[in-house]
N, C-alpha and C positions, 0 to 999 in steps of 0.2 A: 219843861226841863227841871230836873232835880238839882237841888243845891249840892255842891261838892262835899259839904260836911255832914249831909243827911246820913243818919245811921243806916246800915244795910238791913234789908229785910231778910235776905238769905245770902249766906257766904260760905266759902270753903277755905280752910287754912291748911297749908303744907300737905295737901292731899296727893297721895301716890296711889297707883292701882297696878296690881300685877295679875296676870292670867297665867298661872303656873310659873314657868321660868321667865316668861316675857313681861317686861315692865312697860306699860303704855302711858302712864302719867308719872311725873317727877315733881313732887313738892310744889303743887300748883296753888296759888292764892287767887281768889276771884270773888266778887261780890255783886249783888243786885240791890238797887235802891228804889223806893217807891217813886212812881212817876218818871221812870228812866228806861231808856232802851239801851242795853248794854250788848253790843255785838261781839260774837265769839267767832273768829275766822281762823282758817289754817287749811293746809293741804289735807286730802283724804289720808286717813291713817295718823293724823297729828294728835288724835285723842279727844276730839271735840265731843263725839257721840258718848264716849265713856264718861267724860266729865258731866255731861247733861244727865246721863242715867243715874249717876251718883247723886246729883242735886235733886233728881225727881224720884228717888227712892227705889229705883230699879236695881242698883248695885250698891254695895257697901265699899267704902274706901279701904285699901289695904293699910294705909297709914294716914294720919291727919284727921281733921274733924269738920263736921258741918255745923253751922250756926244758924238758927232760925230766930229772928228778932233779938239777936245778941246772945242767945242761950244755946249751949251745945245740944244736939239732937241726933238720934240714931233712928232712922226710919226702917221699920220691919218690912215694909213693902211699899209699892207705889200707891196702893190704896190708902195707906196711912198718910203718905205725903199729900195726896189729893185732899184727904180730910182736913189737913192743916193748910190747905189753900194753895198748894203747888201742883201745877198741871203741865205735863209734857205733851206737846203735839209732835208725834213721831214723823220722821221722814218716810219710813215704811208704814203704810196705813195700819192702824190698829182697829180695824173694823171687822165685824162678822158679815161676810158678803151675802149670806143667805137670809139675813134679817133685813127688814126695811129700814129706811132712813130714820124715822122717829124712834124705832126700837134701838138702833145704834146710839142715837143721841142721848137716850135715857137709860141705857144699859147699866144695870146695877143701882139705879136710883129712880125706878119706874114710879110714875104717878098713879095713885089708886083712888077709887071711889068704893069704900067698903072693902070687900075681898077682891073686887074686880079691877083690871087695868082701866084707867081713865084715858082711853085712846083719843077722845076728842080734845082733851086738855093737852095731851102730849103732842098731837098734831098741830095745835094752834101754837104752842110754845116753840115747836120745831120751825114752823113757818116764820115766826118772829125772829128767831135766831139766824135763819138763813137769809131773811130779808136784810139783816144788818150787813150781810156779805154780798147783797145784790144777787143772790143765787135763787133761781126760780125752780129748783128741783122739787118734785112732789115728795112730801114726807112719807107717803104710802109706797113709794117705789123701792124695790129691792136693790140693795147696794151693789150687788153683782151685775145689775142691768144699767147702772148709770156710768157716765164717763169718768175718766181718771181725774180731770179737774174738778168735777162735782164731788167726787169722793174726798178730795182734799178739803173742799168747802165743808162737807159734813164733818170731817175730823176737827176742823177749826170750830164749827158750830158746837160740837160736843164739848170742847174745852170752854167755850164761852158760857155754856149752860151751867158749868161748875162754878162760875163766879170767882175765878181764881184771883188771888192777890199777887201771885207770881206765875207768869206764863212763860214757859220755855218753848221756843219754836225752832224746830230743826228742819231747815230747808223748806219753809212753808210755801214758797212760790215756785219750786222746781218744776211743777207740772201745770202752772197757771198761765193763762194768756196775759198779754200786757194789760188789758182792761181789768181782768180779775186781780192782777197784781196791784194796780192802782187802788182798787177797792179795798184790798186787804191792808195796804200801807195806810190808807185814810182811817181805817178802823183802828190800826195800832196807834195812830196819833190821838184818836179819841180815848182809847184805853189808857194811854200814858197820861193824858190830861185828867183822867179819873183817879189816877194814883196807882195803877197797876205797874208792878216791876216786871220788865220784859227782857229775857235773854233771847237774842235773835241771832241765828246763824244762817249764812247764805254764802254760796260761791259767787253770787252776783254783786260784785263790789260796788257798782253804781247804786244798788239798793241800799247797801250798808251806809254808804256816804249820805244818802237821802234820809235815812230813817234813825240812825244811831246817835246817841249822845256820847258814848264812850266805845272804844274798840280795844279788845284784847286779842292778841295773836298767839296761837299755839304752833310750835314747830317741833316735831318728833317728841311730843309728850311734855314739852317744857314751855313755860310762858316766856316769850321773847320780847313782847311789847304790850304796853297798856298806855293809852293816850286819848285825849279828847278827839272825837271824830272830826270836829271842825278844823283841826290842824293836819289832817291826813288826806293825801290824794289817793286815788285808786292805785296809782303806780306805786306809791309808798307802801300801801297795804299789801300789794301783790309781791313786792320785793321782800317785805318782812316775812311773808308766809314761806317763800321758797328759799330765802337766804342768798338770792342772787338777782342780778338785774334781768328784767324780762323786756328787752327792747324790741325783739322780733318774735311776736307771738305766732304769726303765720309764716310758713315757708313760702318761697317765691311761687307765684302761680304760673303755670305753663299750659298752653293749649294741647289738646290731644292730637293724634296722628290723623291720617286720612281714612284709614280702614274703619268701616262700621262693624262693631262686634255684637251689638244688641240693637235690634229693631222691634218696636212695639207698634202694632197697627190695629186701630179700632178697638182697643181693649176696653171692656166694660165690666164693672163689678156692680151687679144689680143694686140699685138704690144708694150707692156709695160713690162710685166714679164711672164716668161714661165717655165712650168714644175717645179714648186717649191714644195719641200717637206721638212717638219721639224716637230718637236714635242716640246711641252712645258710641263714641270713638275709642279706639285703642289708646291706652295711656292717658285717658281723660279723666278729670274729676268734674262730674256733672252735678250741679246743685239743684235741689228741688225745694221750693219755698212756697209759702201760703199760710193762711190763717189756720188755727186749730179747727178741725172739722172740714177742711177743704178737700179731703179725700186722698192726701198724699200717701199715708200709710196704707190705706185700703188698696190703692192702686198697686203699690209695691208688693203687698201680700197676694194680690191677684196674679202678678207677673211670675212670682216664685212658686205658685201653687198652693198657697195657704188659704186662699178664698176661692170660691167658684167664680170663674170669669169666662167671658166670651171674647173672641178676637184672636189675634195672632201674636206670638212671641217668637222671634227668630234669634238664634245665637249663631254667629259666624255664618249667617245665611240659611241655617237649617231650622225648621220649625220644632218646638218642643211641645210635648203633650200637655194640654191645659190641665190644671187642677192636680198636678203631680209634683210634689217637693222633690221626690227622688229623680224625676226626669230633669228638673232644673239643675239639681246638683251634678248629675252625670254630664250635663252640658257645660258645667263649669261656672254655674250661676248660684251664688249663695246670698243669704239675707241675715244681717245682724239686727235683731229686733230692737225697738225703742224701749221695751220693758224687760230689762235683763234679769229682773228678780222673779217674775211670773212666768216668762216665756223663754228666756235665754239660758238660764243656768239651773241645775238642780241644787238648791241651796243647802240641802242636808247631806250632799255627797262631797267627797273630798276633791281636791284640785286635779288630781290625775284622772279621776273618773269623768269629770266634767270636760277636761281638755280633749280626750280622745273619743268622746261619744259620737261626734259626727263622722269620724273616720275610723270607726271601730273595726271595720273589715281589714284595715291595714295592720291592726295589732292582734289579730286572732288567727288561729289555724286549728281546723278540726274541732271547733267548739271551745278552744282553750285561748285565754287572753295571755299575751306575752307582757308580764308585769315589767320586766327589765326594759323592754322597748318603750313602754309607757313612761317609765321613770326617765329614760333618756330624752323622750319628747318633752317631758315637763322641764328638764334641765334647759333644753333649748328655748322653750317658751319663756322661762324665767330670764334668760340672758337676752333674748331678742326683744321682748316686750317689757322688760324691766318690771316684772311682777314682784311685789314685795309682800312676803308672808312670813310671820314669825315661825310657823310650823307648816311644812309642806303637806302634812297629813290633815290639816284643819279643814273644816267644812267651808265650802265656797261662800256660804251665807255669812261667815265671820270675817271675810275680807272687807276692806273698805270699798266704797263705790267705785273709785278710780281703778283699784286693782281687780274688781269684778269685771269692769269694762275691758281691761287689758286681757284678762283670762278669756273673755268671750271673743275678743279679736283673735287671740292665739288659737282658740277652738275652731273658728271658721277657716282660718288660714291653713289648718292641718288638712282640710279637704282640697287644698291646692286649686282654688278657683281661678278662673280668668276674669270674672266679673263679680264685684263685691257691692252689695247695697247695704249702706250703713244708715240706720234710722236713729236720729237724735244721738250722735256719737259721743257727746259730752254732757248729757243731762245729769245734773247733780254731781259734777266733777270739778275739782279745784282747778285754778288757773295754771298751776305748774304741770299737772297731769294733762290738761287740755293741750298745752304746748307739745307734750309728748305724743298725744293721739294725732294731732295734726301732722307731726313729723312722720308718724307711721303711715298715714293716708298718702302723704306726698311720696313716701318711699315705694308704696304699692304702685302708684302711677308711673313713677320713674322706672320701675322694674317691668313695665309693659302691661300691667293689669289695668283694668277699667273700673272706676268707682262712681257710684251714685251716693251722694250725701243728702239725706233728708234732714232738715233742721228748722226749728222755730226761731233760732237766733240768726237774725240777718247778718250780723257781723261775721258769723261763722261761714255762712254761705258765700258772702262776698269775699271773705279772706281766702277761701279754699278753691272756689270754682271759677273757671274762666267762662263758663256758660251756665245759665241758670233757667230752669223751667219753673214757671209760676202757676200754681193751681188756685182756682176759686170755685166754690160751690160744686166740687166734684168734677170739674173740667179743667183742661189746660187753658189758661187765659193768655199765655204768651211765653216766648223764649227770648231771653236777653243774652247778649254776647259782648265781650270786650269792654269798651268804655261804657256801654249801656247798662252794665251790671252795677247798679247803685241802689241805695236804700229807697230813695224816692220812687224810682221806676217800679221796683219790686212791690212796694206797698200799694201803689195805685193799681197795679195789675191784680194784686191779691184782693183789693176792695171792689173789683169788678169793672174798672175803667178799661177801655180797649187799648191796644198796644200803642197806637198813634198818640192818644191822649196821654199815656204814661210817659212816653219818651219826650213829648213836647213840653211837659210840665217842669 
């Protein structure tokens, strides 16, 4: 722990930032001290990422100044900031997917033997850095071929290799398993003990309470709280973030009706999920739980035709053609992907183009798109899903994570589905927006639609679903219902215990 009177290593004073007419930061003061973890929290769109990019040399402040070791500094680029010992680990991976792991870790600072790359040395150093994170990924593996959690570990290893004196971590555990998160937090403890100054941002407030020395809260671009973490509960942090009490995070759970709207029989996704069978009732929120790698996402992608699969999928008793996304959509079955940035949205396109893409046939005639109808649909989406954007013509990639997720929800609902599969509905989203998303899901079910929620967060599955299917090693391990839906039973099924053992424990 750092002494409260220790001079800051890096600080910003009275910093504001504008993007054209839109101001996103207002006179913010913030500092980082050696051997300290200073957590920065706030809702999506509060200005956290903008502030971190200013401190990491990616953006210049519109007003105010940056101080490094007490002296004013103006970074010309992120590379200059890195050269001065400030490294930002991005929430969106800053990796070259076609290069291998070692090439990414040493990109821009390659080790050489004479005129040639010293691949043996880079591989050895990469293995050592990854070992600190308990990550066994092969340094020679292509980044495009490794899992999302492993990509996050590579991003962190890349930062560790730069021997930063200031480490800025933007949602580093958003895609990590509980075990990987524990490993990372233990590493942060070691880095703090070695004197590294760490800025840590996360929407997981239990992590913040566990790891932080100080907490600063941003709301609508303004600093509203700075306090020692020891004196703050998770509830107090959440209420400071949203400016209101959050007593009922989840809406009331209700069982579905009697009618079966979706039936899956013996569905198999080769090498990923096998012989799965389950049913979904009208107006039901059905949860899918399991460890990362259990096959949940792959099974859902097989159901909606995104992956080759064998077996039967019946909607309202009628089979749909396997391997066809169009057939699934025509049957009223849609899928909201877990990866909104790579698979869900066209980040370079504007909000209107993203919104209407799935239902473009409703907005076009004789090859012409009705722009006015699209704008009206965007108006409705803004109102219904509370999408917040400074400029409606902005690219989807410039929205906050929570607003991207709302846009993706609005997009799939334009297809007027009867069955909605939502994979990781609140990954990387703040607690206030989570509450909104949960309300949207409940509203869908109350309106007669049927919803499958796939989530790695047990509290989310338990809070939303009256029935939960648990997967382990590519197979359905059991289904829990009513009072049997609890954390202990889900974990035990996910770990491979049979249903009787899970319920008896």
